[in-house]
Each structure stands twice: as structure tokens, then as C-alpha cells.
BAFI-3210 file (N, C-alpha, C; in Angstrom, 3 decimals, decimal comma, padded with zeros to 6 digits):
// residues 118
n [1|2|3|4|5|6|7|8|9|10|11|12|13|14|15|16|17|18|19|20|21|22|23|24|25|26|27|28|29|30|31|32|33|34|35|36|37|38|39|40|41|42|43|44|45|46|47|48|49|50|51|52|53|54|55|56|57|58|59|60|61|62|63|64|65|66|67|68|69|70|71|72|73|74|75|76|77|78|79|80|81|82|83|84|85|86|87|88|89|90|91|92|93|94|95|96|97|98|99|100|101|102|103|104|105|106|107|108|109|110|111|112|113|114|115|116|117|118]
n.u [000,848|000,606|002,063|000,736|002,237|003,351|001,877|003,808|005,978|004,903|004,535|007,183|007,907|007,261|009,251|011,452|010,021|009,243|011,785|012,570|010,729|011,587|014,187|013,593|012,201|014,140|016,382|015,825|015,173|013,182|011,152|010,473|009,486|007,196|005,844|005,296|003,503|001,453|000,688|-000,261|-002,482|-004,059|-004,626|-005,949|-008,081|-009,383|-010,575|-012,299|-014,577|-014,966|-016,423|-016,614|-015,977|-014,452|-012,273|-011,232|-010,349|-008,368|-006,597|-005,762|-004,420|-002,385|-001,019|-000,178|001,713|003,657|004,406|005,422|007,619|009,128|009,710|011,161|013,408|014,447|015,072|017,015|019,015|019,670|020,683|022,936|024,416|024,933|026,140|028,344|029,806|029,262|026,872|025,273|022,925|022,124|021,529|019,289|017,529|017,229|016,122|013,680|012,486|012,253|010,468|008,150|007,433|006,917|004,709|002,815|002,655|001,757|-000,725|-001,996|-002,052|-003,726|-006,041|-006,485|-007,064|-009,449|-011,021|-011,222|-012,418|-014,807]
n.v [-001,169|002,165|004,943|008,108|011,150|013,473|016,745|018,743|017,733|017,773|020,503|021,363|020,588|022,664|024,499|024,540|025,606|028,153|029,206|029,284|031,174|033,408|033,689|034,247|036,687|038,328|038,280|038,295|040,509|040,694|039,064|040,545|042,832|041,770|041,147|043,726|044,514|042,696|043,624|046,152|045,387|044,142|046,304|048,044|046,380|046,254|048,721|048,614|047,116|044,328|041,269|037,980|036,076|037,558|038,176|035,622|035,054|037,061|036,339|033,826|034,597|036,247|034,360|032,623|034,170|034,648|032,016|031,240|032,980|032,076|029,441|030,027|031,267|029,090|027,336|028,861|028,920|026,194|025,798|027,495|026,166|023,661|024,358|026,593|028,289|030,258|028,928|028,151|026,574|026,638|029,332|029,409|027,812|029,389|031,693|030,706|029,937|032,442|033,531|032,163|033,390|035,957|035,453|034,601|036,951|038,891|037,768|037,810|040,549|041,483|040,066|041,180|043,880|043,488|042,398|044,583|046,507|045,454]
n.w [000,000|-000,899|000,660|001,573|000,865|003,302|003,765|003,991|002,542|-000,010|-000,280|-000,317|-002,826|-004,466|-004,260|-006,202|-008,392|-007,463|-007,135|-009,812|-010,835|-009,396|-010,413|-013,130|-012,831|-011,735|-013,346|-016,060|-018,484|-020,487|-019,474|-017,232|-018,505|-019,647|-017,304|-016,374|-018,353|-017,781|-015,245|-015,996|-017,582|-015,634|-013,915|-015,723|-016,409|-013,979|-013,791|-015,904|-015,520|-016,211|-017,456|-015,981|-017,878|-019,703|-018,048|-017,689|-020,273|-020,548|-018,482|-019,375|-021,705|-020,642|-019,104|-021,139|-022,532|-020,523|-019,947|-022,458|-022,606|-020,417|-021,230|-023,543|-022,406|-020,970|-023,078|-024,417|-022,441|-022,245|-024,811|-024,695|-022,773|-023,947|-026,362|-026,237|-027,959|-030,962|-033,179|-036,191|-036,174|-033,509|-033,327|-035,010|-033,517|-031,207|-032,377|-033,360|-030,978|-029,752|-031,561|-030,909|-028,523|-029,484|-031,156|-029,233|-027,704|-029,574|-030,371|-027,901|-027,379|-029,433|-028,758|-026,215|-026,879|-028,262|-026,197|-024,451|-026,083|-027,102]
ca.u [000,000|001,424|001,827|000,516|003,275|002,840|001,665|005,057|006,764|004,279|004,834|008,584|008,054|007,065|010,433|012,138|009,195|009,380|013,139|012,549|010,040|012,471|015,245|013,029|011,832|015,290|017,501|015,385|014,527|011,956|010,127|010,040|008,654|005,888|005,185|004,766|002,308|000,435|000,219|-001,060|-003,759|-004,840|-005,117|-006,941|-009,252|-010,078|-011,380|-013,171|-015,761|-015,015|-017,144|-015,746|-015,515|-013,361|-011,122|-010,664|-009,615|-007,163|-005,676|-005,185|-003,459|-001,223|-000,286|000,457|002,911|004,669|004,883|006,269|008,880|009,878|010,232|012,183|014,595|014,993|015,670|018,256|020,023|020,108|021,536|024,213|025,134|025,354|026,984|028,686|030,249|028,240|026,586|024,081|021,738|021,713|020,881|017,946|016,723|016,913|015,215|012,365|011,975|011,837|009,276|006,996|007,047|006,325|003,374|001,947|002,465|000,901|-002,081|-002,553|-002,323|-004,938|-007,154|-006,721|-007,747|-010,822|-011,723|-011,509|-013,264|-016,118]
ca.v [000,000|003,363|005,969|009,462|012,047|014,560|018,014|019,502|017,225|018,297|021,932|021,525|020,352|023,929|025,354|024,807|026,475|029,521|029,631|029,621|032,458|034,448|033,876|034,948|038,060|039,134|038,235|038,320|041,794|040,503|038,547|041,699|043,676|041,112|041,325|045,101|044,481|041,984|044,566|047,158|044,772|043,928|047,618|048,499|045,519|046,605|049,914|048,383|046,339|043,189|040,065|036,862|035,442|038,368|037,987|034,301|035,209|037,851|035,548|032,807|035,274|036,651|033,139|032,102|034,966|034,384|030,645|031,252|033,647|031,185|028,344|030,619|031,435|027,762|026,832|029,613|028,478|024,857|025,987|028,067|025,125|022,604|024,927|027,960|029,091|030,494|027,864|028,590|025,812|027,171|030,609|029,108|027,331|030,554|032,563|030,066|030,035|033,840|033,734|031,655|034,455|037,032|035,014|034,650|038,348|039,560|037,228|038,300|041,980|041,607|039,586|042,190|045,028|043,065|042,252|045,896|047,324|044,862]
ca.w [000,000|-001,045|001,685|001,090|001,362|004,141|003,081|003,954|001,420|-001,229|-000,312|-000,707|-004,263|-005,165|-004,086|-007,478|-009,236|-006,939|-007,477|-011,238|-010,995|-008,872|-011,406|-014,288|-012,483|-011,332|-014,296|-017,455|-018,769|-021,266|-018,571|-016,432|-019,368|-019,742|-016,002|-016,358|-019,197|-017,008|-014,229|-016,707|-017,971|-014,410|-013,473|-016,701|-016,275|-012,735|-014,057|-017,059|-015,141|-017,131|-017,047|-015,592|-019,112|-020,244|-017,174|-017,992|-021,529|-020,292|-017,658|-020,252|-022,589|-019,849|-018,760|-022,355|-022,823|-019,488|-020,156|-023,657|-022,256|-019,539|-022,051|-024,400|-021,583|-020,698|-024,321|-024,644|-021,470|-022,655|-025,988|-024,254|-022,041|-024,865|-027,422|-025,810|-029,103|-031,987|-034,141|-036,931|-035,769|-032,216|-033,622|-035,517|-032,389|-030,368|-033,128|-033,386|-029,615|-029,572|-032,390|-030,154|-027,585|-030,284|-031,571|-028,047|-027,309|-030,561|-030,258|-026,641|-027,524|-030,261|-027,921|-025,184|-027,489|-028,526|-024,920|-023,889|-026,962|-027,445]
c.u [000,899|001,045|001,620|001,583|002,651|002,750|002,953|005,960|006,210|004,571|006,261|008,790|007,847|008,296|011,178|011,341|009,298|010,772|013,227|011,864|010,913|013,599|014,746|012,788|013,042|016,416|017,090|014,575|013,216|010,822|009,582|009,151|007,259|005,127|004,591|003,495|001,155|-000,164|-000,670|-002,435|-004,645|-005,426|-006,202|-008,222|-010,054|-010,983|-012,428|-014,424|-015,979|-015,829|-016,139|-015,183|-014,348|-012,109|-010,435|-009,835|-008,310|-006,136|-005,001|-004,137|-002,200|-000,371|000,458|001,747|004,009|005,251|005,808|007,621|009,741|010,489|011,330|013,494|015,253|015,684|016,991|019,364|020,545|021,047|022,915|025,057|025,733|026,349|027,319|029,147|029,101|028,125|025,303|022,797|021,219|021,017|019,460|017,024|016,294|015,935|013,796|011,710|011,490|010,582|008,022|006,505|006,362|004,908|002,397|001,647|001,550|-000,544|-002,751|-002,885|-003,592|-006,164|-007,500|-007,450|-009,210|-011,629|-012,112|-012,443|-014,670|-016,748]
c.v [001,238|004,390|007,323|010,359|013,112|015,854|018,823|019,035|017,751|019,785|022,208|021,325|021,631|024,829|025,582|025,735|027,932|030,065|030,046|030,943|033,616|034,742|034,641|036,423|038,932|039,171|038,393|039,581|041,613|039,961|039,687|042,628|043,079|041,218|042,727|045,168|043,779|042,909|045,642|046,606|044,573|045,246|048,121|047,683|045,830|047,817|049,687|047,584|045,164|042,043|038,983|036,166|036,227|038,261|036,657|034,374|035,963|037,062|034,475|033,424|035,675|035,441|032,598|032,858|034,679|032,983|030,591|031,888|032,760|030,026|028,833|030,768|030,090|027,189|027,540|029,148|027,078|024,970|026,513|027,041|024,100|023,127|026,373|028,864|029,251|029,269|028,262|027,838|026,318|028,512|030,387|028,659|028,508|031,499|031,996|030,149|031,453|034,143|033,234|032,697|035,585|036,672|035,099|036,090|039,088|039,074|037,728|039,779|042,209|041,176|040,613|043,407|044,667|042,946|043,621|046,729|046,767|044,206]
c.w [000,000|000,024|001,017|001,704|002,249|003,340|002,980|002,819|000,096|-001,377|-000,758|-002,201|-005,080|-005,101|-005,404|-008,393|-008,777|-007,238|-008,946|-011,508|-010,521|-009,861|-012,622|-013,982|-012,158|-012,362|-015,756|-017,745|-019,535|-020,394|-017,716|-017,239|-019,507|-018,416|-015,868|-017,200|-018,483|-015,952|-014,849|-017,068|-016,739|-013,913|-014,423|-016,591|-015,031|-012,925|-015,138|-016,743|-016,105|-016,557|-016,660|-016,831|-019,718|-019,379|-017,462|-019,271|-021,295|-019,480|-018,505|-021,184|-021,824|-019,489|-019,978|-022,671|-021,801|-019,627|-021,369|-023,352|-021,362|-020,339|-022,988|-023,623|-021,294|-021,933|-024,599|-023,701|-021,805|-023,849|-025,589|-023,505|-022,993|-025,904|-027,083|-026,961|-030,099|-032,889|-034,863|-036,528|-034,421|-032,416|-034,130|-034,393|-031,515|-031,071|-033,161|-032,014|-029,321|-030,390|-031,678|-029,159|-028,347|-030,719|-030,397|-027,652|-028,281|-030,475|-028,984|-026,716|-028,347|-029,467|-026,863|-025,724|-027,749|-027,244|-024,375|-024,758|-027,179|-026,254]
res [m|k|m|i|k|p|l|t|d|r|g|r|s|f|i|p|a|w|n|g|l|r|l|l|a|t|t|e|a|n|f|c|a|h|l|v|a|v|l|f|v|i|v|a|g|s|f|a|d|l|t|i|q|k|w|i|i|l|i|a|c|m|a|a|v|l|i|a|e|a|l|n|t|a|i|e|k|i|c|d|l|v|q|p|e|y|h|p|m|v|k|q|i|k|d|i|s|a|a|a|v|l|i|a|a|l|a|s|a|i|t|g|v|m|v|f|l|f]
***
């Protein structure tokens, strides 16, 4: 019979995630820029009297951009670890990873404008 882990053990499993968030927020300028945008959207949404459905859409968009930026950073760090010198394939990988963030940010910006205007 499998024992259930105590709550404290489960709580400790979040420590690496919090460490990752702290690293992103303190060392990655682009992540910080996205956090500022998130704060702006939250403040604007507070004044706009949005429906719960619109908040859900905005939260999903904000999360998508932050997740894309976090994954982009992780991919870049893996590339730098594996291939510290310039390599054209690594550049392509980093460019594609950055493009994913751009796609998420543009789609979220368009969605945000639509949510606030309609």
C-alpha cells in the first residue's frame, strides 16, 4: 500500500518552481517587461468592469505569454550550455523560440484590445 506524502513534502516540491520564478523576475529583462504588461492589464481591467468570461480570456493570454517567455529562456540556457560558441543551428533554435514568444504576445495583444473594446 502506497503511503501518502505529508503536506510539507508536497509543499517543498514547489520550491524549485518559486526559485525559477524568482530567477526569471530578477535576471530576465523581457520577462520583467511582460510582467509590467500583465500589471497594466490587471489595473486596466479593474477599471473596465469586465465580465468573468473576459477575465478568464485575459488571464489565459497573460499566462500564455509568461509561459512562452519562460520556455524561451529555458531553451536559450540549454543551448548556451550545450553549445557555448556560436553555431548557426543554435541561432535558428533561439530565433524560433523567440518567435513563439512574439506570436503569443501579438495574439494576446490583439485579444486584449478586442476584450476591452467589445
